[in-house]
BADOLO-979923 format. One record per residue (C-alpha): residue number from 1; x, y, z; residue in three letters. Coordinates in nm, 3 decimals. Example, Ala and Ser with C-alpha at 12.3 -4.5 7.8 and 13.67 -1.06 7.14 Angstrom:
[rec 1, [1.230, -0.450, 0.780], 'ala']
[rec 2, [1.367, -0.106, 0.714], 'ser']
// end
This chain:
[rec 1, [-0.373, 4.259, -2.721], 'unk']
[rec 2, [-0.390, 3.880, -2.731], 'unk']
[rec 3, [-0.596, 3.715, -2.462], 'unk']
[rec 4, [-0.480, 3.372, -2.338], 'unk']
[rec 5, [-0.829, 3.236, -2.405], 'unk']
[rec 6, [-0.810, 3.341, -2.772], 'unk']
[rec 7, [-0.474, 3.175, -2.838], 'unk']
[rec 8, [-0.424, 2.818, -2.959], 'unk']
[rec 9, [-0.418, 2.623, -2.633], 'unk']
[rec 10, [-0.168, 2.359, -2.746], 'unk']
[rec 11, [0.081, 2.621, -2.857], 'unk']
[rec 12, [0.014, 2.822, -2.541], 'unk']
[rec 13, [0.106, 2.523, -2.323], 'unk']
[rec 14, [0.422, 2.455, -2.527], 'unk']
[rec 15, [0.546, 2.814, -2.492], 'unk']
[rec 16, [0.448, 2.823, -2.126], 'unk']
[rec 17, [0.638, 2.498, -2.063], 'unk']
[rec 18, [0.952, 2.644, -2.221], 'unk']
[rec 19, [0.935, 2.947, -1.994], 'unk']
[rec 20, [0.872, 2.730, -1.685], 'unk']
[rec 21, [1.182, 2.514, -1.736], 'unk']
[rec 22, [1.401, 2.774, -1.568], 'unk']
[rec 23, [1.160, 2.847, -1.282], 'unk']
[rec 24, [1.077, 2.497, -1.156], 'unk']
[rec 25, [1.264, 2.169, -1.140], 'unk']
[rec 26, [1.142, 1.820, -1.228], 'unk']
[rec 27, [1.186, 1.574, -0.938], 'unk']
[rec 28, [1.401, 1.263, -0.992], 'unk']
[rec 29, [1.110, 1.025, -0.928], 'unk']
[rec 30, [0.904, 1.187, -1.204], 'unk']
[rec 31, [1.094, 0.998, -1.475], 'unk']
[rec 32, [0.951, 0.665, -1.357], 'unk']
[rec 33, [0.600, 0.745, -1.234], 'unk']
[rec 34, [0.267, 0.695, -1.408], 'unk']
[rec 35, [0.029, 0.992, -1.418], 'unk']
[rec 36, [-0.266, 0.793, -1.284], 'unk']
[rec 37, [-0.412, 0.446, -1.236], 'unk']
[rec 38, [-0.582, 0.474, -1.573], 'unk']
[rec 39, [-0.243, 0.477, -1.749], 'unk']
[rec 40, [-0.033, 0.174, -1.832], 'unk']
[rec 41, [0.309, 0.339, -1.857], 'unk']
[rec 42, [0.497, 0.653, -1.761], 'unk']
[rec 43, [0.493, 0.942, -2.013], 'unk']
[rec 44, [0.742, 0.908, -2.299], 'unk']
[rec 45, [0.819, 1.278, -2.347], 'unk']
[rec 46, [1.128, 1.406, -2.167], 'unk']
[rec 47, [0.963, 1.738, -2.079], 'unk']
[rec 48, [0.624, 1.600, -1.974], 'unk']
[rec 49, [0.660, 1.750, -1.625], 'unk']
[rec 50, [0.690, 2.102, -1.764], 'unk']
[rec 51, [0.406, 2.047, -2.011], 'unk']
[rec 52, [0.176, 1.928, -1.732], 'unk']
[rec 53, [0.285, 2.212, -1.502], 'unk']
[rec 54, [0.213, 2.462, -1.780], 'unk']
[rec 55, [-0.128, 2.306, -1.830], 'unk']
[rec 56, [-0.198, 2.326, -1.455], 'unk']
[rec 57, [-0.093, 2.692, -1.448], 'unk']
[rec 58, [-0.321, 2.766, -1.744], 'unk']
[rec 59, [-0.609, 2.586, -1.571], 'unk']
[rec 60, [-0.551, 2.770, -1.241], 'unk']
[rec 61, [-0.533, 3.107, -1.414], 'unk']
[rec 62, [-0.860, 3.040, -1.603], 'unk']
[rec 63, [-1.068, 2.862, -1.339], 'unk']
[rec 64, [-0.914, 2.972, -1.008], 'unk']
[rec 65, [-0.971, 2.932, -0.723], 'unk']
[rec 66, [-0.929, 2.562, -0.797], 'unk']
[rec 67, [-0.801, 2.280, -0.578], 'unk']
[rec 68, [-0.606, 1.961, -0.623], 'unk']
[rec 69, [-0.916, 1.738, -0.635], 'unk']
[rec 70, [-1.066, 1.926, -0.931], 'unk']
[rec 71, [-0.732, 1.908, -1.110], 'unk']
[rec 72, [-0.711, 1.533, -1.039], 'unk']
[rec 73, [-1.052, 1.492, -1.201], 'unk']
[rec 74, [-0.945, 1.699, -1.502], 'unk']
[rec 75, [-0.632, 1.488, -1.559], 'unk']
[rec 76, [-0.804, 1.154, -1.500], 'unk']
[rec 77, [-0.922, 0.901, -1.755], 'unk']
[rec 78, [-1.095, 0.570, -1.814], 'unk']
[rec 79, [-0.949, 0.290, -1.603], 'unk']
[rec 80, [-0.954, -0.026, -1.811], 'unk']
[rec 81, [-1.027, -0.323, -1.587], 'unk']
[rec 82, [-0.989, -0.622, -1.818], 'unk']
[rec 83, [-1.320, -0.792, -1.899], 'unk']
[rec 84, [-1.513, -0.569, -1.662], 'unk']
[rec 85, [-1.650, -0.236, -1.785], 'unk']
[rec 86, [-1.419, 0.064, -1.771], 'unk']
[rec 87, [-1.476, 0.329, -1.503], 'unk']
[rec 88, [-1.345, 0.681, -1.460], 'unk']
[rec 89, [-1.038, 0.717, -1.238], 'unk']
[rec 90, [-0.881, 1.039, -1.115], 'unk']
[rec 91, [-0.524, 1.134, -1.201], 'unk']
[rec 92, [-0.231, 1.119, -0.960], 'unk']
[rec 93, [-0.271, 1.345, -0.659], 'unk']
[rec 94, [0.099, 1.360, -0.569], 'unk']
[rec 95, [0.193, 1.493, -0.911], 'unk']
[rec 96, [-0.068, 1.769, -0.894], 'unk']
[rec 97, [0.020, 1.864, -0.535], 'unk']
[rec 98, [0.394, 1.881, -0.603], 'unk']
[rec 99, [0.336, 2.094, -0.913], 'unk']
[rec 100, [0.112, 2.332, -0.718], 'unk']
[rec 101, [0.367, 2.357, -0.437], 'unk']
[rec 102, [0.652, 2.424, -0.683], 'unk']
[rec 103, [0.452, 2.699, -0.853], 'unk']
[rec 104, [0.374, 2.851, -0.511], 'unk']
[rec 105, [0.747, 2.859, -0.429], 'unk']
[rec 106, [0.814, 3.024, -0.766], 'unk']
[rec 107, [0.548, 3.288, -0.692], 'unk']
[rec 108, [0.322, 3.198, -0.984], 'unk']
[rec 109, [0.017, 3.096, -0.779], 'unk']
[rec 110, [-0.100, 3.155, -0.424], 'unk']
[rec 111, [-0.320, 2.964, -0.185], 'unk']
[rec 112, [-0.658, 3.102, -0.084], 'unk']
[rec 113, [-0.935, 2.965, 0.131], 'unk']
[rec 114, [-1.117, 2.783, -0.152], 'unk']
[rec 115, [-0.813, 2.677, -0.359], 'unk']
[rec 116, [-0.530, 2.829, -0.553], 'unk']
[rec 117, [-0.534, 3.131, -0.783], 'unk']
[rec 118, [-0.272, 3.276, -1.015], 'unk']
[rec 119, [-0.069, 3.573, -0.898], 'unk']
[rec 120, [0.009, 3.875, -1.113], 'unk']
[rec 121, [0.338, 3.714, -1.215], 'unk']
[rec 122, [0.154, 3.395, -1.314], 'unk']
[rec 123, [-0.096, 3.589, -1.528], 'unk']
[rec 124, [0.192, 3.779, -1.686], 'unk']
[rec 125, [0.367, 3.454, -1.779], 'unk']
[rec 126, [0.048, 3.306, -1.932], 'unk']
[rec 127, [-0.019, 3.626, -2.128], 'unk']
[rec 128, [0.338, 3.636, -2.259], 'unk']
[rec 129, [0.308, 3.276, -2.374], 'unk']
[rec 130, [-0.021, 3.363, -2.546], 'unk']
[rec 131, [0.149, 3.640, -2.739], 'unk']
[rec 132, [0.416, 3.395, -2.859], 'unk']
[rec 133, [0.159, 3.135, -2.962], 'unk']
[rec 134, [-0.056, 3.371, -3.170], 'unk']
// end
């Protein structure tokens, strides 16, 4: 049996994103939004929402219970401030919250006292994607 931790993580996220496209929907505003203050432009990929959601699901299934603030830190980056030194900036909180809420509605994760954890259906989806990526 293939464990999701043993699989190639890039391929795992790609296969997971393909399976999520039917379960969740990308909001209209997501085509125009940046993913954080450390970015200069919006993502260029058409399916970036599903790729990020797949990455969030993978992260929740590995590290759960995990909250939105930890995920914001994970998806942050260096904020370039012109001549001043760069500092770390967290990623967008709205994007992470909406993704978590959409996955809760789809039944892939559930909320607990200390954060969110993957449900049995969420683990099953991640494991199936791992089998495809091996």
